[in-house]
C-alpha positions as CSV (number, residue, x, y, z in Angstrom):
1,M,-3.1,-44.2,88.3
2,T,-1.7,-42.2,85.4
3,C,-3.4,-39.3,83.4
4,F,-4.0,-39.5,79.7
5,L,-5.0,-36.6,77.6
6,A,-7.2,-37.5,74.5
7,L,-7.4,-34.7,72.0
8,F,-10.5,-35.3,69.5
9,S,-10.1,-33.9,66.0
10,D,-11.4,-33.8,62.4
11,K,-15.2,-33.3,63.2
12,K,-17.8,-34.5,60.8
13,A,-19.6,-31.1,60.5
14,E,-23.5,-31.1,60.3
15,S,-23.7,-34.7,61.7
16,L,-24.5,-34.2,65.5
17,T,-27.9,-35.8,66.3
18,T,-29.7,-35.5,69.6
19,E,-29.2,-39.3,70.0
20,L,-25.5,-39.2,69.5
21,L,-25.2,-36.4,71.7
22,Q,-27.1,-38.0,74.5
23,A,-24.9,-41.1,73.8
24,H,-21.8,-39.3,74.3
25,V,-23.1,-37.4,77.5
26,N,-24.3,-40.7,79.2
27,H,-20.6,-42.1,78.3
28,L,-19.1,-39.3,80.0
29,Q,-21.4,-39.5,83.2
30,S,-20.5,-43.2,83.3
31,L,-16.6,-42.2,83.0
32,S,-17.4,-39.5,85.9
33,N,-19.3,-41.7,88.2
34,R,-16.2,-44.2,87.9
35,G,-13.8,-41.8,88.8
36,V,-12.0,-41.9,85.6
37,L,-13.0,-38.5,83.8
38,R,-11.1,-35.6,85.5
39,C,-11.8,-33.1,82.8
40,C,-13.3,-32.7,79.4
41,G,-15.1,-30.3,77.0
42,P,-14.9,-29.1,73.4
43,F,-12.4,-26.1,72.2
44,A,-13.5,-23.0,72.1
45,N,-12.9,-22.6,68.4
46,N,-15.3,-25.5,67.6
47,Q,-12.7,-27.5,66.1
48,G,-12.0,-30.5,68.5
49,A,-12.3,-31.6,72.2
50,M,-10.3,-33.1,74.9
51,Q,-10.7,-35.4,77.8
52,L,-8.4,-36.0,80.7
53,L,-8.7,-39.6,82.1
54,E,-7.2,-41.2,85.0
55,C,-6.5,-44.9,84.1
56,S,-4.2,-47.6,85.2
57,D,-2.5,-47.8,81.7
58,R,-2.5,-46.6,78.2
59,Q,-4.5,-49.5,76.9
60,T,-7.5,-49.0,79.3
61,A,-7.5,-45.2,78.4
62,E,-7.4,-46.2,74.7
63,Q,-10.4,-48.4,75.1
64,L,-12.4,-45.8,77.0
65,I,-11.8,-43.4,74.1
66,K,-12.8,-45.8,71.5
67,A,-15.9,-46.7,73.2
68,D,-17.1,-42.8,73.3
69,P,-20.0,-42.7,71.0
70,F,-18.4,-39.5,69.3
71,I,-15.4,-41.7,68.4
72,A,-17.4,-45.0,67.6
73,A,-19.8,-43.1,65.3
74,G,-17.0,-41.1,63.6
75,Y,-18.2,-37.6,64.8
76,Y,-14.7,-37.1,65.6
77,K,-12.6,-39.0,63.0
78,Q,-9.4,-38.9,64.9
79,F,-8.0,-38.9,68.4
80,Q,-4.5,-38.7,69.8
81,L,-3.7,-39.9,73.2
82,Q,-0.9,-38.7,75.5
83,E,0.4,-39.8,78.8
84,V,0.6,-36.6,81.2
85,I,2.9,-36.5,84.0
86,E,1.1,-34.3,86.5
87,A,2.9,-31.6,88.1
88,N,1.6,-31.0,91.7
89,A,2.7,-30.0,95.0
90,A,3.0,-33.7,96.3
91,N,5.7,-34.2,93.6
92,E,7.4,-30.6,94.1
93,W,5.9,-29.5,90.6
94,L,8.3,-31.8,89.1
95,L,11.5,-30.0,90.1
96,Q,13.1,-33.5,90.8
97,D,11.4,-35.4,87.9
98,P,14.0,-37.3,85.7
99,Q,12.5,-35.7,82.5
100,T,12.6,-32.4,83.9
101,R,16.2,-32.7,85.0
102,Q,17.1,-34.1,81.7
103,N,15.9,-30.9,80.0
104,L,17.8,-28.5,82.2
105,I,20.8,-26.8,80.5
106,Q,23.6,-27.9,82.3
């Protein structure tokens, strides 16, 4: 599985309804119940939001983001999706990762 970070932006101000919020929460709960959603939430400055998803591929992650009512209804007009290389103890915090090695000064 691969992690994907979705960044939501360009929020449509003053358009959030109770129904849209509940549909969004239902979507998040469904993703969480399926083990796909690792973390999510709005930015503290109220200008956007993020979701961290664990999916088999980019296409699946993009489909899940596009199915989010906040995106589908245009509450957030844009999203950016980035693959994340997770650093953790199991992979030595990416010390031996090819990307890390490539970025080292020789």
